[in-house]
MARSE-454653 format. One record per residue: x, y, z of N, C-alpha, C in turn; residue number from 0; residue in one letter. Coordinates in nm, 3 decimals. Example, Ala and Ser with C-alpha at 12.3 -4.5 7.8 and 13.67 -1.06 7.14 Angstrom:
BEGIN
neast,nnorth,nup,caeast,canorth,caup,ceast,cnorth,cup,nr,rest
1.319,-0.569,0.780,1.230,-0.450,0.780,1.320,-0.330,0.780,0,A
1.285,-0.225,0.708,1.367,-0.106,0.714,1.290,0.003,0.787,1,S
***
This chain:
BEGIN
neast,nnorth,nup,caeast,canorth,caup,ceast,cnorth,cup,nr,rest
1.774,-0.044,0.207,1.784,-0.199,0.263,1.659,-0.251,0.328,0,M
1.531,-0.174,0.370,1.388,-0.221,0.410,1.354,-0.261,0.248,1,R
1.375,-0.177,0.166,1.293,-0.239,0.074,1.372,-0.346,-0.010,2,K
1.494,-0.397,0.001,1.552,-0.479,-0.047,1.553,-0.613,0.019,3,N
1.553,-0.605,0.133,1.486,-0.729,0.236,1.328,-0.754,0.228,4,S
1.233,-0.647,0.202,1.092,-0.691,0.199,1.138,-0.788,0.037,5,L
1.172,-0.731,-0.059,1.162,-0.799,-0.177,1.221,-0.918,-0.198,6,T
1.329,-0.963,-0.135,1.388,-1.077,-0.111,1.287,-1.194,-0.020,7,F
1.208,-1.123,0.100,1.139,-1.211,0.171,1.020,-1.278,0.098,8,F
0.957,-1.173,0.012,0.850,-1.222,-0.084,0.874,-1.277,-0.164,9,L
1.004,-1.295,-0.228,1.038,-1.410,-0.343,1.077,-1.524,-0.295,10,F
1.092,-1.550,-0.165,1.101,-1.675,-0.076,0.986,-1.698,-0.047,11,L
0.883,-1.642,-0.005,0.745,-1.702,0.039,0.656,-1.759,-0.115,12,L
0.695,-1.665,-0.211,0.602,-1.700,-0.302,0.714,-1.861,-0.377,13,C
0.817,-1.858,-0.368,0.882,-1.991,-0.436,0.846,-2.086,-0.339,14,T
0.840,-2.060,-0.206,0.787,-2.217,-0.128,0.660,-2.264,-0.156,15,A
0.595,-2.231,-0.247,0.474,-2.253,-0.247,0.434,-2.307,-0.430,16,F
0.550,-2.282,-0.492,0.517,-2.350,-0.615,0.509,-2.488,-0.640,17,I
0.391,-2.558,-0.663,0.388,-2.694,-0.644,0.303,-2.722,-0.784,18,R
0.234,-2.840,-0.842,0.202,-2.858,-0.931,0.029,-2.860,-0.902,19,A
-0.050,-2.732,-0.969,-0.170,-2.764,-0.930,-0.244,-2.653,-1.081,20,Q
-0.384,-2.740,-1.107,-0.435,-2.689,-1.167,-0.543,-2.584,-1.141,21,T
-0.606,-2.446,-1.216,-0.676,-2.376,-1.202,-0.763,-2.399,-1.147,22,Y
-0.856,-2.497,-1.197,-1.004,-2.553,-1.171,-1.025,-2.544,-1.037,23,S
-0.907,-2.639,-0.957,-0.934,-2.677,-0.825,-0.805,-2.635,-0.713,24,D
-0.790,-2.479,-0.777,-0.739,-2.418,-0.670,-0.827,-2.317,-0.608,25,S
-0.858,-2.348,-0.450,-0.926,-2.262,-0.408,-0.850,-2.123,-0.320,26,K
-0.750,-2.147,-0.293,-0.634,-2.047,-0.194,-0.564,-1.970,-0.340,27,F
-0.519,-1.869,-0.306,-0.427,-1.784,-0.367,-0.330,-1.691,-0.283,28,S
-0.206,-1.673,-0.355,-0.112,-1.564,-0.252,-0.080,-1.453,-0.374,29,I
-0.098,-1.350,-0.361,-0.040,-1.250,-0.464,0.059,-1.199,-0.404,30,S
0.189,-1.155,-0.465,0.299,-1.071,-0.418,0.315,-0.964,-0.509,31,I
0.272,-0.792,-0.491,0.311,-0.737,-0.578,0.419,-0.605,-0.532,32,D
0.485,-0.562,-0.613,0.588,-0.458,-0.589,0.573,-0.373,-0.726,33,L
0.597,-0.249,-0.654,0.597,-0.135,-0.768,0.589,0.042,-0.688,34,G
0.546,0.080,-0.771,0.529,0.242,-0.692,0.411,0.290,-0.719,35,A
0.394,0.382,-0.639,0.255,0.443,-0.579,0.275,0.595,-0.603,36,G
0.158,0.674,-0.685,0.143,0.801,-0.712,0.050,0.875,-0.641,37,S
0.043,0.965,-0.589,-0.067,1.073,-0.554,-0.137,1.155,-0.624,38,F
-0.271,1.174,-0.616,-0.337,1.243,-0.723,-0.425,1.323,-0.646,39,F
-0.516,1.426,-0.705,-0.620,1.514,-0.652,-0.574,1.606,-0.529,40,G
-0.630,1.617,-0.430,-0.579,1.694,-0.310,-0.567,1.607,-0.198,41,H
-0.444,1.526,-0.249,-0.383,1.444,-0.117,-0.282,1.558,-0.100,42,S
-0.249,1.509,0.039,-0.176,1.593,0.144,-0.104,1.514,0.243,43,N
0.028,1.449,0.222,0.068,1.350,0.323,0.193,1.434,0.421,44,L
0.174,1.570,0.392,0.294,1.636,0.501,0.225,1.641,0.648,45,S
0.286,1.630,0.742,0.236,1.659,0.889,0.263,1.833,0.922,46,S
0.341,1.882,0.809,0.378,2.052,0.842,0.262,2.115,0.768,47,Y
0.155,2.066,0.715,0.042,2.140,0.665,0.043,2.157,0.504,48,G
-0.068,2.201,0.456,-0.105,2.186,0.354,-0.017,2.285,0.218,49,V
0.074,2.364,0.292,0.159,2.432,0.190,0.274,2.307,0.147,50,D
0.284,2.241,0.224,0.385,2.128,0.167,0.329,1.994,0.080,51,Y
0.220,2.011,0.060,0.124,1.873,-0.004,0.188,1.833,-0.109,52,R
0.242,1.942,-0.191,0.295,1.891,-0.331,0.457,1.816,-0.337,53,G
0.513,1.829,-0.205,0.657,1.759,-0.245,0.627,1.596,-0.239,54,E
0.521,1.559,-0.190,0.469,1.416,-0.190,0.424,1.370,-0.310,55,Y
0.502,1.304,-0.427,0.445,1.259,-0.539,0.441,1.129,-0.601,56,K
0.519,1.039,-0.525,0.524,0.885,-0.530,0.651,0.845,-0.452,57,N
0.634,0.710,-0.452,0.713,0.596,-0.362,0.710,0.496,-0.362,58,G
0.754,0.409,-0.311,0.752,0.236,-0.303,0.626,0.207,-0.246,59,F
0.580,0.113,-0.321,0.430,0.041,-0.262,0.484,-0.114,-0.254,60,S
0.454,-0.173,-0.182,0.418,-0.360,-0.156,0.289,-0.425,-0.105,61,G
0.257,-0.518,-0.205,0.144,-0.580,-0.120,0.177,-0.727,-0.099,62,N
0.117,-0.797,-0.002,0.095,-0.915,0.031,-0.079,-0.937,0.037,63,I
-0.115,-1.027,-0.036,-0.256,-1.047,-0.073,-0.317,-1.207,-0.065,64,K
-0.368,-1.220,0.001,-0.433,-1.370,0.011,-0.571,-1.406,0.015,65,A
-0.635,-1.489,-0.064,-0.754,-1.490,-0.110,-0.809,-1.614,-0.125,66,S
-0.933,-1.637,-0.108,-1.004,-1.783,-0.088,-1.129,-1.772,-0.219,67,Y
-1.129,-1.859,-0.261,-1.233,-1.872,-0.371,-1.366,-1.944,-0.330,68,L
-1.477,-1.867,-0.330,-1.575,-1.933,-0.279,-1.686,-2.026,-0.351,69,L
-1.692,-1.971,-0.459,-1.725,-2.067,-0.584,-1.644,-2.039,-0.734,70,D
-1.724,-2.047,-0.825,-1.628,-2.060,-0.962,-1.560,-1.925,-0.988,71,K
-1.644,-1.803,-0.927,-1.547,-1.668,-0.950,-1.568,-1.576,-0.802,72,K
-1.627,-1.573,-0.720,-1.641,-1.509,-0.623,-1.548,-1.557,-0.502,73,F
-1.457,-1.429,-0.426,-1.382,-1.468,-0.351,-1.368,-1.344,-0.234,74,Q
-1.299,-1.394,-0.148,-1.288,-1.322,-0.012,-1.120,-1.331,0.009,75,V
-1.060,-1.231,0.073,-0.932,-1.242,0.113,-0.884,-1.097,0.224,76,G
-0.773,-1.097,0.200,-0.719,-0.977,0.336,-0.589,-0.946,0.224,77,L
-0.578,-0.821,0.209,-0.483,-0.743,0.182,-0.400,-0.693,0.309,78,K
-0.248,-0.659,0.273,-0.171,-0.601,0.323,-0.059,-0.486,0.244,79,F
-0.053,-0.377,0.252,0.044,-0.282,0.174,0.112,-0.174,0.265,80,N
0.247,-0.210,0.218,0.314,-0.095,0.275,0.393,0.016,0.172,81,L
0.359,0.145,0.209,0.382,0.239,0.126,0.527,0.310,0.188,82,F
0.613,0.351,0.130,0.741,0.439,0.200,0.787,0.532,0.074,83,S
0.807,0.634,0.114,0.846,0.764,0.072,0.929,0.872,0.177,84,A
1.053,0.919,0.115,1.128,1.050,0.200,1.123,1.161,0.093,85,S
1.095,1.256,0.155,1.130,1.391,0.086,1.196,1.505,0.196,86,E
1.278,1.596,0.124,1.350,1.698,0.177,1.295,1.825,0.108,87,N
1.245,1.919,0.199,1.168,2.051,0.150,1.194,2.146,0.271,88,Y
1.191,2.272,0.183,1.192,2.415,0.274,1.088,2.466,0.381,89,D
1.113,2.451,0.477,0.982,2.488,0.566,1.001,2.645,0.572,90,L
1.114,2.701,0.606,1.108,2.839,0.603,1.267,2.856,0.534,91,A
1.306,2.976,0.544,1.435,3.088,0.453,1.524,3.008,0.529,92,K
1.626,2.921,0.405,1.743,2.838,0.484,1.677,2.749,0.595,93,E
1.599,2.677,0.588,1.576,2.597,0.707,1.501,2.471,0.620,94,T
1.525,2.348,0.627,1.534,2.234,0.569,1.436,2.114,0.658,95,Q
1.343,2.020,0.626,1.290,1.934,0.688,1.318,1.805,0.600,96,A
1.383,1.707,0.681,1.382,1.572,0.621,1.291,1.481,0.675,97,A
1.229,1.431,0.601,1.057,1.342,0.614,1.071,1.228,0.578,98,D
1.048,1.095,0.638,1.030,0.990,0.574,0.891,0.970,0.624,99,D
0.823,0.875,0.540,0.673,0.861,0.544,0.667,0.690,0.513,100,L
0.584,0.683,0.607,0.521,0.507,0.585,0.376,0.514,0.627,101,D
0.317,0.453,0.530,0.166,0.403,0.540,0.173,0.270,0.508,102,L
0.103,0.198,0.631,0.063,0.059,0.660,-0.105,0.078,0.621,103,I
-0.110,-0.022,0.538,-0.273,-0.054,0.550,-0.299,-0.196,0.509,104,Y
-0.419,-0.256,0.611,-0.455,-0.409,0.614,-0.611,-0.383,0.600,105,I
-0.677,-0.459,0.512,-0.822,-0.460,0.511,-0.858,-0.608,0.447,106,A
-0.998,-0.645,0.486,-1.041,-0.768,0.431,-1.065,-0.734,0.281,107,P
-1.089,-0.827,0.210,-1.138,-0.821,0.038,-1.257,-0.870,0.016,108,Q
-1.320,-0.819,-0.080,-1.415,-0.896,-0.179,-1.413,-0.865,-0.287,109,I
-1.439,-0.975,-0.414,-1.453,-0.954,-0.532,-1.466,-1.064,-0.609,110,G
-1.400,-1.102,-0.722,-1.387,-1.238,-0.809,-1.285,-1.236,-0.869,111,Y
-1.261,-1.378,-0.904,-1.178,-1.419,-1.007,-1.212,-1.474,-1.114,112,R
-1.135,-1.483,-1.244,-1.163,-1.526,-1.347,-1.078,-1.566,-1.446,113,K
-1.080,-1.683,-1.517,-1.012,-1.708,-1.590,-1.063,-1.678,-1.716,114,L
-1.006,-1.574,-1.791,-1.050,-1.524,-1.915,-0.988,-1.578,-2.046,115,I
-0.893,-1.655,-2.053,-0.846,-1.760,-2.132,-0.737,-1.858,-2.104,116,A
-0.714,-1.955,-2.151,-0.641,-2.049,-2.118,-0.530,-2.048,-1.996,117,P
-0.480,-1.902,-2.061,-0.328,-1.889,-1.951,-0.370,-1.751,-1.895,118,N
-0.474,-1.715,-1.868,-0.494,-1.537,-1.829,-0.593,-1.563,-1.712,119,W
-0.533,-1.503,-1.615,-0.635,-1.463,-1.493,-0.634,-1.331,-1.471,120,C
-0.753,-1.318,-1.456,-0.811,-1.154,-1.365,-0.877,-1.165,-1.277,121,F
-0.840,-1.060,-1.179,-0.888,-1.025,-1.037,-0.965,-0.883,-1.034,122,D
-1.066,-0.876,-0.956,-1.122,-0.736,-0.905,-1.162,-0.767,-0.767,123,C
-1.072,-0.680,-0.682,-1.100,-0.709,-0.518,-1.113,-0.558,-0.482,124,M
-1.215,-0.540,-0.388,-1.235,-0.413,-0.305,-1.240,-0.471,-0.168,125,V
-1.160,-0.318,-0.087,-1.204,-0.346,0.040,-1.188,-0.232,0.121,126,G
-1.230,-0.271,0.259,-1.238,-0.105,0.366,-1.164,-0.166,0.476,127,V
-1.048,-0.082,0.532,-1.010,-0.142,0.628,-0.900,-0.024,0.729,128,G
-0.771,-0.062,0.793,-0.709,0.007,0.889,-0.613,0.045,0.794,129,Y
-0.596,0.183,0.798,-0.475,0.256,0.756,-0.375,0.336,0.854,130,M
-0.251,0.303,0.875,-0.184,0.372,0.968,-0.060,0.461,0.888,131,H
-0.061,0.587,0.949,0.032,0.696,0.915,0.143,0.716,0.950,132,Y
0.238,0.735,0.950,0.361,0.764,1.041,0.477,0.845,0.956,133,Q
0.494,0.946,1.021,0.614,1.035,0.980,0.704,1.063,1.052,134,S
0.846,1.038,1.020,0.955,1.094,1.089,1.029,1.215,1.042,135,K
1.044,1.302,1.101,1.135,1.417,1.019,1.190,1.452,1.120,136,S
1.307,1.522,1.054,1.424,1.613,1.153,1.429,1.769,1.109,137,L
1.380,1.885,1.172,1.378,1.992,1.164,1.432,2.102,1.277,138,Y
1.541,2.191,1.227,1.596,2.244,1.306,1.671,2.154,1.433,139,N
1.732,2.046,1.357,1.802,1.950,1.446,1.734,1.874,1.531,140,E
1.605,1.863,1.561,1.483,1.824,1.665,1.389,1.719,1.544,141,M
1.393,1.587,1.629,1.331,1.515,1.563,1.185,1.511,1.605,142,E
1.116,1.451,1.540,0.963,1.502,1.520,0.894,1.356,1.452,143,R
0.808,1.322,1.555,0.756,1.190,1.529,0.600,1.218,1.514,144,E
0.499,1.174,1.417,0.354,1.186,1.386,0.326,1.064,1.351,145,C
0.162,1.011,1.420,0.151,0.877,1.365,0.004,0.912,1.388,146,N
-0.106,0.815,1.348,-0.235,0.806,1.341,-0.288,0.671,1.243,147,K
-0.386,0.618,1.309,-0.467,0.496,1.230,-0.620,0.590,1.193,148,G
-0.652,0.554,1.081,-0.781,0.577,1.021,-0.820,0.512,0.925,149,F
-0.930,0.524,0.890,-1.030,0.415,0.802,-0.974,0.471,0.691,150,L
-0.936,0.309,0.587,-0.891,0.369,0.442,-0.981,0.254,0.366,151,G
-0.973,0.269,0.246,-1.036,0.178,0.170,-0.968,0.168,-0.013,152,A
-1.002,0.076,-0.071,-0.908,0.031,-0.194,-1.010,-0.065,-0.316,153,N
-0.950,-0.054,-0.409,-0.990,-0.093,-0.526,-0.890,-0.178,-0.602,154,A
-0.861,-0.279,-0.674,-0.768,-0.323,-0.709,-0.814,-0.439,-0.846,155,D
-0.722,-0.415,-0.932,-0.727,-0.476,-1.055,-0.640,-0.553,-1.099,156,L
-0.622,-0.668,-1.152,-0.504,-0.783,-1.165,-0.490,-0.835,-1.287,157,G
-0.409,-0.866,-1.375,-0.424,-0.934,-1.477,-0.301,-1.012,-1.506,158,L
-0.313,-1.179,-1.494,-0.204,-1.245,-1.483,-0.175,-1.382,-1.559,159,N
-0.050,-1.381,-1.604,-0.032,-1.503,-1.702,0.071,-1.625,-1.646,160,R
-0.011,-1.762,-1.689,0.022,-1.846,-1.635,0.159,-1.878,-1.678,161,H
0.264,-1.900,-1.574,0.423,-1.910,-1.621,0.452,-2.092,-1.604,162,L
0.432,-2.167,-1.489,0.475,-2.271,-1.470,0.400,-2.344,-1.364,163,Y
0.329,-2.433,-1.369,0.288,-2.524,-1.260,0.156,-2.403,-1.198,164,R
0.152,-2.411,-1.107,0.055,-2.277,-1.036,0.098,-2.148,-1.019,165,N
0.224,-2.092,-1.069,0.270,-1.978,-1.104,0.197,-1.885,-1.199,166,L
0.155,-1.769,-1.144,0.125,-1.680,-1.260,0.185,-1.552,-1.229,167,Y
0.209,-1.460,-1.333,0.271,-1.360,-1.350,0.213,-1.233,-1.427,168,M
0.231,-1.117,-1.366,0.146,-0.977,-1.456,0.172,-0.902,-1.381,169,G
0.049,-0.796,-1.382,0.049,-0.649,-1.313,-0.095,-0.625,-1.254,170,A
-0.093,-0.509,-1.156,-0.179,-0.490,-1.112,-0.186,-0.362,-1.090,171,S
-0.300,-0.291,-1.055,-0.334,-0.137,-1.028,-0.412,-0.145,-0.937,172,V
-0.413,-0.059,-0.828,-0.473,-0.039,-0.735,-0.508,0.115,-0.698,173,S
-0.618,0.160,-0.677,-0.622,0.283,-0.585,-0.688,0.310,-0.476,174,V
-0.608,0.342,-0.402,-0.648,0.379,-0.243,-0.670,0.514,-0.152,175,M
-0.738,0.506,-0.047,-0.786,0.649,-0.009,-0.815,0.652,0.118,176,G
-0.810,0.745,0.218,-0.827,0.746,0.357,-0.775,0.920,0.395,177,G
-0.857,0.923,0.508,-0.808,1.079,0.548,-0.798,1.068,0.729,178,H
-0.762,1.164,0.778,-0.747,1.197,0.922,-0.783,1.363,0.970,179,T
-0.821,1.387,1.021,-0.861,1.495,1.105,-0.756,1.544,1.228,180,S
-0.647,1.434,1.249,-0.570,1.451,1.385,-0.468,1.379,1.377,181,S
-0.349,1.417,1.443,-0.224,1.367,1.437,-0.194,1.351,1.594,182,L
-0.106,1.242,1.634,-0.061,1.200,1.736,0.110,1.281,1.741,183,K
0.140,1.364,1.791,0.265,1.450,1.750,0.404,1.403,1.885,184,E
0.490,1.390,1.867,0.621,1.337,1.974,0.721,1.450,1.933,185,K
0.765,1.537,2.022,0.875,1.596,1.996,0.926,1.646,2.114,186,M
1.050,1.636,2.133,1.142,1.696,2.285,1.083,1.641,2.377,187,K
1.050,1.495,2.350,1.005,1.393,2.465,0.850,1.434,2.499,188,G
0.754,1.522,2.450,0.656,1.536,2.452,0.549,1.514,2.364,189,K
0.403,1.453,2.406,0.347,1.415,2.310,0.207,1.495,2.315,190,E
0.162,1.520,2.214,0.045,1.595,2.217,-0.063,1.538,2.086,191,E
-0.191,1.612,2.111,-0.257,1.544,1.960,-0.291,1.671,1.899,192,T
-0.254,1.667,1.768,-0.288,1.787,1.653,-0.417,1.794,1.606,193,L
-0.483,1.879,1.628,-0.628,1.904,1.586,-0.581,1.976,1.417,194,K
-0.629,1.922,1.320,-0.624,1.970,1.189,-0.747,2.004,1.121,195,L
-0.756,2.110,1.026,-0.860,2.193,0.985,-0.875,2.099,0.843,196,D
-0.971,2.115,0.763,-1.003,2.091,0.671,-0.905,2.086,0.541,197,K
-0.822,2.203,0.543,-0.695,2.230,0.447,-0.578,2.122,0.522,198,W
-0.562,2.128,0.605,-0.421,2.066,0.669,-0.452,1.923,0.707,199,N
-0.568,1.859,0.683,-0.563,1.745,0.730,-0.469,1.624,0.661,200,R
-0.467,1.509,0.705,-0.384,1.423,0.609,-0.473,1.374,0.511,201,I
-0.452,1.362,0.411,-0.556,1.315,0.287,-0.467,1.195,0.181,202,K
-0.520,1.084,0.202,-0.452,1.011,0.112,-0.555,0.965,-0.037,203,V
-0.501,1.015,-0.151,-0.554,0.968,-0.282,-0.439,0.909,-0.365,204,L
-0.421,0.765,-0.348,-0.289,0.691,-0.445,-0.346,0.630,-0.522,205,R
-0.248,0.581,-0.641,-0.292,0.527,-0.737,-0.164,0.442,-0.767,206,A
-0.160,0.275,-0.753,-0.040,0.202,-0.735,-0.030,0.158,-0.882,207,D
0.078,0.109,-0.963,0.093,0.052,-1.065,0.212,-0.048,-0.992,208,L
0.163,-0.193,-1.018,0.305,-0.288,-0.963,0.312,-0.403,-1.048,209,M
0.405,-0.481,-1.022,0.422,-0.593,-1.095,0.373,-0.717,-0.982,210,L
0.311,-0.837,-1.070,0.277,-0.941,-0.994,0.296,-1.044,-0.992,211,S
0.315,-1.125,-0.883,0.335,-1.276,-0.852,0.240,-1.332,-0.791,212,I
0.143,-1.404,-0.867,0.020,-1.518,-0.803,0.060,-1.643,-0.826,213,K
0.041,-1.719,-0.697,0.051,-1.900,-0.661,-0.080,-1.907,-0.636,214,V
-0.154,-2.002,-0.702,-0.253,-2.028,-0.673,-0.236,-2.183,-0.607,215,L
-0.304,-2.212,-0.499,-0.252,-2.347,-0.388,-0.394,-2.476,-0.393,216,L
***
């Protein structure tokens, strides 16, 4: 339900800005990206430790990105990303944990935008910002919440084709990373800070592949 609502909202936001505009006099742009994210390398998204890091492989990812063209090529902007995944896995014999995971990321961006052909637009952006980890799980009929904010970074590439007026559509690829050595845990009404060693720390290494809609303003 949450994913469907987000998709509908992004569609309305995008269509609201469609109007006649040429590429050369468009300073602002808004990009909407929806797709899937996959973890690689030594990623660990499980708050239960490194033994369960293989359970998280992929999930839903969505971006809202805004940018401003400083000159003919270079631009600055802001990226907001939501990643969501759910997994069930065995913690012990005949004992399962149901875990819902959300990663929220927001960061200023810098890069460039270029018209590489009459109908094709290429973007390259990088950024460093705030990543928020949140895990809600059910284990032995007990609810458990873990969350923590930490530093993250991203690099994005996008290729879009002109469709109509100032509307472009294409695809984007993003690589994102970050890690934390502690988590704030809440269970049975009690809160405590969990210190994580180098094996059990939360580590995000993720690649997103998305379909994109870009509106030039």
